[in-house]
C-alpha positions in Angstrom: 22.6 -34.2 29.4 21.0 -37.4 28.0 18.3 -37.1 30.7 17.7 -33.5 29.7 17.2 -34.4 26.0 14.8 -37.2 26.9 12.8 -34.8 29.1 12.6 -32.3 26.3 11.4 -34.9 23.9 8.7 -36.0 26.3 7.6 -32.4 26.8 7.4 -31.7 23.1 5.3 -34.8 22.5 2.9 -33.9 25.3 2.5 -30.3 24.2 2.5 -30.9 20.5 -1.0 -29.7 19.9 -0.6 -26.8 22.3 2.6 -25.7 20.5 0.9 -25.8 17.1 -1.9 -23.6 18.4 0.6 -21.2 20.0 2.5 -21.0 16.7 -0.8 -20.3 14.8 -1.8 -17.5 17.2 1.7 -16.0 17.2 1.9 -16.1 13.4 -1.3 -14.1 13.4 0.1 -11.6 16.0 3.2 -11.2 14.0 1.2 -10.4 10.9 -1.0 -8.0 12.9 1.9 -6.0 14.3 3.4 -5.8 10.8 0.1 -4.5 9.4 0.1 -1.9 12.2 3.6 -0.7 11.4 2.9 -0.5 7.6 -0.3 1.5 8.4 1.8 4.2 10.0 3.5 4.9 6.6 2.0 7.8 4.6 2.2 8.6 0.9 0.9 11.5 -1.1 -1.5 11.6 -4.0 -1.1 14.8 -6.0 -3.4 15.2 -9.0 -3.2 18.5 -10.9 -6.1 19.1 -13.3 -5.9 21.9 -15.8 -9.1 23.4 -17.2 -10.4 21.8 -20.3 -12.5 23.1 -23.2 -16.0 21.6 -23.8 -16.1 19.6 -27.0 -18.8 18.2 -29.3 -19.0 16.3 -32.5 -18.2 18.1 -35.8 -21.0 19.8 -37.5 -22.6 18.0 -40.4 -23.6 19.9 -43.5 -21.8 23.1 -42.4 -21.6 25.8 -45.1 -19.2 26.6 -46.5 -17.2 23.4 -46.1 -14.0 21.8 -47.4 -13.2 18.1 -47.9 -10.3 17.2 -45.7 -8.3 14.1 -46.7 -5.2 14.8 -44.5 -4.3 16.5 -41.3 -0.6 17.4 -40.9 1.3 18.3 -37.7 4.2 20.6 -38.4 6.9 21.9 -36.1 9.8 20.3 -34.1 8.9 17.1 -32.2 5.4 17.1 -33.9 5.6 13.4 -34.4 5.3 12.9 -30.7 1.8 14.4 -30.8 0.2 12.1 -33.5 -1.4 9.8 -30.9 -3.2 12.8 -29.3 -4.5 13.9 -32.7 -5.8 10.4 -33.5 -7.7 10.2 -30.2 -9.1 13.7 -30.6 -10.4 13.0 -34.1 -12.2 9.9 -32.7 -13.7 12.0 -30.0 -15.3 14.4 -32.4 -16.3 11.6 -34.9 -14.2 13.0 -37.7 -13.3 10.8 -40.7 -11.0 11.6 -43.5 -13.1 12.7 -46.5 -15.6 14.7 -44.3 -16.5 18.1 -45.5 -16.0 20.5 -42.6 -16.3 24.3 -42.1 -14.8 26.9 -39.7 -16.7 25.8 -36.7 -15.8 22.1 -37.1 -12.1 23.1 -37.5 -12.4 24.8 -34.1 -14.0 21.7 -32.6 -11.1 19.6 -33.9 -8.7 22.1 -32.5 -10.3 22.2 -29.0 -10.5 18.4 -28.9 -6.8 18.1 -29.9 -5.8 20.7 -27.3 -7.9 18.9 -24.6 -6.0 15.6 -25.3 -2.7 17.4 -25.0 -3.8 18.9 -21.6 -5.0 15.5 -20.4 -1.5 14.2 -21.2 -0.1 16.9 -18.9 1.6 19.0 -21.7 0.2 22.2 -20.3 2.7 24.6 -21.8 2.6 23.1 -25.3 0.8 25.4 -27.8 -1.1 24.6 -30.9 -1.4 27.1 -33.7 -3.5 27.2 -36.9 -1.2 28.6 -39.5 -2.4 30.3 -42.7 -3.4 27.6 -45.1 -5.5 26.8 -48.1 -8.2 24.2 -47.2 -9.0 23.7 -50.8 -5.8 21.6 -50.9 -7.8 19.1 -48.8 -5.1 19.3 -46.1 -5.5 20.8 -42.6 -2.4 21.8 -40.7 -1.7 22.3 -37.0 1.6 23.8 -35.9 2.9 22.3 -32.6 5.1 24.5 -30.4 6.3 22.3 -27.5 6.6 23.9 -24.1 9.9 22.9 -22.5 11.7 23.0 -19.2 14.5 25.5 -18.6 15.5 25.5 -14.9 14.2 23.7 -11.8 14.7 25.3 -8.4 13.8 24.6 -4.8 13.3 27.6 -2.6 15.6 29.6 -5.0 18.6 27.8 -3.4 21.2 26.0 -5.5 22.5 23.9 -2.6 24.0 20.5 -2.9 21.1 19.0 -1.0 18.5 20.7 -3.2 20.3 19.5 -6.4 20.2 16.0 -5.0 16.5 16.3 -4.3 15.9 17.5 -7.8 17.9 14.6 -9.2 15.8 11.9 -7.5 12.5 13.6 -8.1 12.9 14.8 -11.7 15.9 12.8 -13.0 19.4 13.5 -14.2 18.8 16.5 -16.5 15.3 17.7 -17.4 16.5 20.9 -19.1 15.2 21.0 -22.7 12.6 18.2 -22.1 9.0 18.8 -23.0 7.2 20.0 -19.8 4.7 17.4 -18.6 2.4 18.0 -15.6 2.5 14.2 -14.8 6.2 14.4 -14.2 5.7 17.4 -11.9 3.0 15.6 -10.0 5.4 12.6 -9.5 8.2 14.9 -8.4 6.0 16.8 -5.9 4.8 13.5 -4.4 8.4 12.4 -3.9 9.3 15.8 -2.3 6.1 15.8 -0.1 6.7 12.3 1.2 10.1 13.3 2.3 9.1 16.5 4.0 7.0 17.6 7.0 6.3 20.9 5.4 3.9 21.7 2.5 5.3 21.6 -1.0 4.0 23.7 -3.9 5.2 24.9 -7.3 4.7 27.6 -9.9 5.6 27.8 -13.5 7.3 31.1 -14.6 8.3 32.1 -18.2 11.9 31.6 -18.9 14.2 34.0 -20.7 14.1 31.5 -23.6 11.1 31.5 -25.8 8.6 28.6 -25.2 10.6 27.5 -22.1 9.4 27.6 -18.5 11.1 27.6 -15.1 9.8 25.3 -12.4 10.0 27.0 -9.0 9.3 24.7 -6.1 8.5 26.1 -2.6 9.1 23.7 0.3 8.5 24.6 3.9 11.6 24.0 6.0 10.7 21.9 9.0 12.4 19.4 11.3 12.9 16.3 9.2 11.9 13.9 11.9 8.6 12.3 12.8 8.3 10.7 16.3 5.1 9.1 17.5 4.0 6.9 20.4 1.2 4.4 20.0 -0.8 2.4 22.5 -3.3 -0.4 21.8 -4.9 -3.6 23.2 -4.4 -5.6 20.0 -2.0 -8.2 21.4 -2.8 -11.6 22.9 -3.4 -12.3 26.5 -0.6 -14.9 26.6 2.1 -12.5 25.5 0.6 -9.1 26.5 -2.7 -7.7 25.5 -1.6 -4.1 25.8 1.1 -3.1 23.3 3.1 0.1 23.1 5.1 1.3 20.0 7.6 4.0 19.3 7.8 5.0 15.7 10.6 7.3 14.2 10.8 8.4 10.6 13.8 10.5 9.3 13.2 12.4 6.1 15.6 13.5 3.4 18.7 13.5 5.7 21.1 12.9 2.8 19.1 15.0 0.3 18.0 12.2 -1.9 14.4 12.3 -0.7 15.0 9.1 1.2 12.8 8.0 4.1 14.2 6.1 7.1 11.9 4.0 9.2 12.3 2.7 12.7 9.6 1.1 14.9 9.8 -0.7 18.2 6.9 -2.4 20.0 6.5 -4.4 23.2 3.9 -5.5 25.7 3.4 -2.6 28.2 1.5 -4.5 31.0 2.2 -8.0 32.2 0.7 -10.9 30.3 -1.6 -13.5 31.9 0.1 -15.5 34.7 0.5 -19.3 34.5 1.2 -21.1 37.8 1.9 -24.7 38.9 2.4 -24.9 42.7 5.3 -22.4 43.3 6.4 -22.1 39.7 5.0 -19.0 38.0 5.8 -17.5 34.6 4.4 -14.8 32.3 4.7 -14.3 28.6 6.0 -11.3 26.7 6.6 -10.0 23.2 8.6 -7.4 21.4 9.3 -6.5 17.8 11.5 -4.1 15.8 11.1 -2.9 12.3 13.6 -0.7 10.3 14.1 0.2 6.7 14.7 2.8 4.1 13.0 3.9 0.9 14.9 5.7 -1.9 13.0 7.2 -4.8 14.2 8.0 -8.3 11.6 9.5 -10.7 9.0 6.8 -11.1 11.1 4.1 -9.4 11.6 3.5 -5.7 13.9 1.0 -3.9 12.7 -0.2 -0.5 14.6 -2.3 2.1 13.2 -3.4 5.4 13.8 -5.9 8.1 11.3 -7.1 10.8 12.1 -9.1 13.9 9.4 -10.5 16.1 10.0 -12.3 19.5 7.7 -13.8 22.0 7.8 -15.9 25.2 4.7 -17.9 26.3 4.1 -19.7 29.6 2.7 -23.3 29.3 1.5 -25.0 32.5 2.5 -28.7 32.8 2.1 -31.4 35.4 5.3 -30.5 37.3 5.9 -26.8 36.5 5.5 -24.0 34.0 7.5 -24.1 30.8 8.7 -21.2 28.7 7.9 -21.6 25.0 9.6 -19.0 22.8 9.7 -17.9 19.2 11.9 -15.7 17.1 11.3 -14.7 13.5 13.1 -12.5 11.1 12.0 -11.1 7.7 13.9 -9.2 5.1 12.4 -7.5 2.0 14.1 -5.7 -0.9 11.5 -4.2 -3.3 11.7 -2.3 -6.5 8.6 -0.4 -7.4 7.9 1.2 -10.8 5.0 3.6 -11.6 4.5 2.7 -15.3 1.5 5.0 -16.0 -0.2 7.9 -14.4 -2.8 10.3 -15.8 -5.5 12.6 -14.6 -7.6 9.8 -13.0 -5.2 6.9 -12.2 -1.8 5.7 -11.0 -0.6 2.3 -12.1 2.5 0.5 -10.7 4.2 -2.8 -10.5 6.8 -4.2 -8.1 9.4 -7.0 -7.8 10.4 -8.1 -4.4 13.1 -10.4 -3.0 12.3 -11.8 0.4 13.6 -14.1 3.1 12.0 -15.4 6.3 13.4 -17.4 9.3 11.5 -18.8 12.3 13.0 -20.5 15.4 11.2 -22.0 18.4 12.5 -22.9 21.9 11.4 -24.6 25.0 13.3 -23.4 28.1 15.9 -21.9 25.7 16.4 -25.2 24.0 15.9 -24.8 20.3 13.4 -27.2 18.7 15.3 -28.1 15.5 12.2 -29.8 14.0 10.3 -26.5 14.1 13.1 -24.3 12.5 12.0 -22.8 9.2 14.0 -20.7 6.7 12.6 -19.7 3.3 13.3 -17.2 0.6 11.8 -16.3 -2.7 10.3 -13.5 -4.8 7.0 -11.6 -5.3 5.7 -9.9 -8.4 2.7 -7.5 -8.2 0.5 -5.0 -10.0 -1.5 -2.2 -8.5 -3.9 0.4 -9.9 -5.4 3.3 -8.1 -8.3 5.1 -9.9 -9.6 8.4 -8.6 -13.3 8.9 -8.9 -15.5 11.8 -7.7 -15.1 12.0 -3.9 -13.5 8.6 -3.8 -11.2 6.0 -5.2 -10.9 2.4 -6.4 -7.7 0.4 -5.7 -6.9 -3.0 -7.2 -3.8 -5.1 -6.6 -2.7 -8.6 -7.3 0.5 -10.4 -6.2 2.2 -13.7 -7.1 4.5 -15.1 -4.3 6.9 -17.9 -4.9 9.4 -19.7 -2.5 12.5 -20.6 -4.4 14.7 -22.4 -1.9 17.4 -19.7 -2.2 19.5 -18.1 0.5 20.1 -21.4 2.4 16.4 -22.2 2.7 15.6 -25.3 4.8 13.3 -28.1 4.0 10.0 -27.4 5.7 9.2 -30.0 8.4 5.7 -30.3 7.0 7.1 -31.6 3.7 7.4 -35.1 5.2 3.6 -35.1 5.5 2.8 -33.1 2.3 1.4 -30.3 4.5 3.8 -27.6 3.5 6.8 -26.7 1.4 9.5 -24.0 1.2 8.8 -23.8 -2.6 5.2 -22.7 -2.2 3.1 -20.6 -4.6 0.3 -18.2 -3.7 -1.7 -15.5 -5.5 -3.4 -12.7 -3.6 -6.0 -10.2 -4.8 -6.9 -7.0 -3.0 -9.7 -4.6 -4.0 -10.8 -1.4 -2.3 -13.7 0.9 -3.1 -14.1 4.1 -1.2 -16.8 6.7 -1.9 -18.1 9.8 0.0 -21.6 11.3 -0.5 -21.9 14.8 -1.8 -25.1 15.6 0.1 -24.5 14.0 3.6 -21.2 13.4 5.4 -21.2 9.6 4.8 -18.4 7.5 3.4 -18.6 3.9 2.4 -15.5 1.7 2.3 -15.4 -1.8 0.9 -12.3 -4.0 1.1 -11.7 -7.5 -0.3 -8.7 -9.7 0.3 -8.4 -13.1 -1.3 -5.6 -15.7 -1.4 -5.2 -18.9 -3.4 -2.5 -21.5 -3.2 -1.0 -23.8 -5.8 1.0 -25.9 -3.2 0.6 -27.0 0.4 1.5 -24.1 2.8 3.2 -24.0 6.1 1.6 -22.3 9.1 3.4 -19.0 8.4 2.1 -18.7 4.8 -1.6 -19.6 5.4 -4.4 -17.1 5.6 -5.6 -16.2 9.2 -8.9 -14.5 9.7 -10.6 -13.2 12.8 -9.6 -10.0 14.5 -9.0 -6.3 14.2 -7.2 -6.4 10.8 -9.3 -9.1 9.1 -12.8 -10.0 10.3 -13.7 -7.5 13.0 -15.9 -8.5 16.0 -13.5 -11.2 17.3 -10.9 -10.8 20.1 -8.0 -12.3 18.1 -7.1 -15.0 20.6 -8.1 -17.6 18.0 -8.2 -17.5 14.2 -9.5 -19.6 11.4 -6.6 -20.8 9.2 -6.6 -22.1 5.7 -4.5 -22.5 2.6 -6.9 -20.3 0.7 -9.8 -18.0 1.5 -10.9 -14.5 1.6 -12.4 -11.8 3.8 -14.6 -8.8 3.1 -14.7 -5.6 5.2 -17.6 -3.2 5.0 -17.4 0.2 6.8 -19.9 3.0 6.8 -18.6 6.2 8.3 -20.5 9.3 9.4 -18.5 12.5 10.0 -20.3 14.1 13.0 -17.6 16.7 13.6 -14.5 17.8 11.7 -11.9 15.0 11.9 -14.2 12.8 14.0 -16.2 9.9 12.7 -18.8 7.4 13.9 -18.6 4.1 11.9 -20.4 0.8 11.6 -18.6 -2.4 10.4 -19.9 -5.7 8.9 -17.3 -8.2 7.9 -17.3 -11.7 6.5 -14.5 -14.3 6.0 -14.0 -17.9 4.8 -11.1 -20.3 4.6 -10.7 -23.5 2.7 -8.0 -25.9 1.4 -6.2 -29.0 2.7 -5.2 -27.5 6.1 -8.8 -26.6 7.0 -10.6 -29.8 5.6 -11.3 -31.0 9.1 -13.1 -27.8 10.2 -16.8 -28.3 10.9 -17.4 -24.8 9.9 -15.1 -22.5 8.0 -16.7 -19.0 8.1 -16.6 -16.0 10.4 -19.1 -13.1 10.4 -18.6 -10.1 12.7 -19.8 -6.6 13.2 -19.4 -3.6 15.4 -19.5 0.2 15.8 -16.7 2.6 16.5 -15.4 6.1 16.9 -12.2 7.4 15.3 -10.6 10.7 14.4 -7.8 13.0 15.4 -7.2 16.1 17.5 -5.3 18.8 15.6 -3.2 16.0 13.9 -1.4 15.4 17.2 -3.6 12.6 18.6 -5.3 9.9 16.5 -7.7 7.4 18.0 -9.8 4.4 17.0 -12.3 2.9 19.5 -14.2 -0.2 18.4 -16.9 -2.3 20.0 -17.4 -5.5 18.1 -19.7 -8.5 18.2 -19.2 -12.0 16.7 -22.3 -12.9 14.6 -21.4 -16.3 13.2 -18.5 -18.7 14.0 -17.7 -22.5 14.5 -18.7 -23.9 17.9 -15.0 -24.7 18.7 -14.0 -21.1 18.0 -13.5 -19.3 21.3 -13.9 -15.5 21.5 -15.5 -13.0 23.8 -19.1 -12.1 23.3 -18.2 -8.5 23.0 -14.9 -7.1 21.9 -13.5 -3.7 22.8 -10.5 -2.7 20.7 -8.7 0.6 20.9 -5.7 2.1 19.2 -4.3 5.6 19.8 -1.2 7.5 18.5 0.4 10.7 19.7 2.5 12.6 17.2 5.2 14.8 18.5 
């Protein structure tokens, strides 16, 4: 046994640089597979826009006119509408003490009504009661439109009641009807259904009340898909296959269950020394659940990634293995939505564990276990034929959950109590005149502490800077990458696109790099056939890289998915 440990120590010292490079490559592969899994998740954006009245400024010097020193809102719950009145008066440039006539009163009325519509209060009415404007007071009567009943497919089943509970809340009866709440509920219902979801408002038997009738197509609540791509590494299997299964609303709470399993389909590159031959392999599994409640959602997921890699030595081929495990528990809250935007924040608890082995002997000095939290903000703004998305995240390692001291801490090259900040920005815009769409993505990361390999930024490959084969990557404690894509829709659901990407890393871990930037480009085809088959075929070219950075002169990537 003593001889075995001595032999393992010698092997580790000989292959130290090789093992570090393998760890770097596999950390990137682990992130890439996770990005692929996350890209399979879909979420709905439902924006309902009522028709608004055209408004203008009040008319100056209108005859006859009355000086108005006060505007009163009367009626039940009228105090809730003061903020809309204030904004509407600003829109029409009205100031107390102005002398206004009949046309200006109508302008104020229309502006006020527009603000109420923009807020989503589409069944609330505004009346102009009989009044004496010589009193210098203008009165508006507010008649709030309220909710009476909410039904799904006119069935009062236990499952439908549970779905209404998580999408609308405990008891909406008697609440002021707000289109924004209906949008949110429809998104929750649509995300947890394979069928189309729609609604209609019907007058209730009660005056000023409405019934919300939701129609949901009944379809099999399962999504099964198979994916095939060549986005793996040669050492552990270039060609990867995935099976993805989603189960929707099985318990009636609009919950979504996720399961994904991936592995190399064809054999990895062979390594041989005399009669000793080995090949690498990889597999990963991801599972989780998302449970919504009104503007909140709770998400739990776990991701396990394993690989074996063959390393040729002087007297044989050695198997170097890695196992990693991640767990996330995330609470999301949509704190504001309106006609043009959705704004949310999240808080996440996470933990991560990594283990490495040579010939099934664990390398204790490479074991890592960390835990911590993330806080993030995200805003999505809808523009004409496009959108803008901005997000920022602060990530902190806390040393909780039995976290281990990072081996790199002895050299001040990493810590399990790290801090990072990331920023993501996406601009997407389609042309009205020609079938062109431009998409711009920016991802940046900054660190406030030294980072271990698993927390650093990796660039170069299909999910970061395109045009590189992904066998190597530039790594840094901080950096960014920019992805530019111009798409041309030459047929329905089929697009030709061109890509131009740029990335840069910096920080302590990359200070010895002679060059720290990557530039790549390429062209591709992507689309789908009747929603059953999705494909993406990309031909990439590296334009600028460090001399030591090895990659193919041309890169052919593909990714295809079949949905059952």
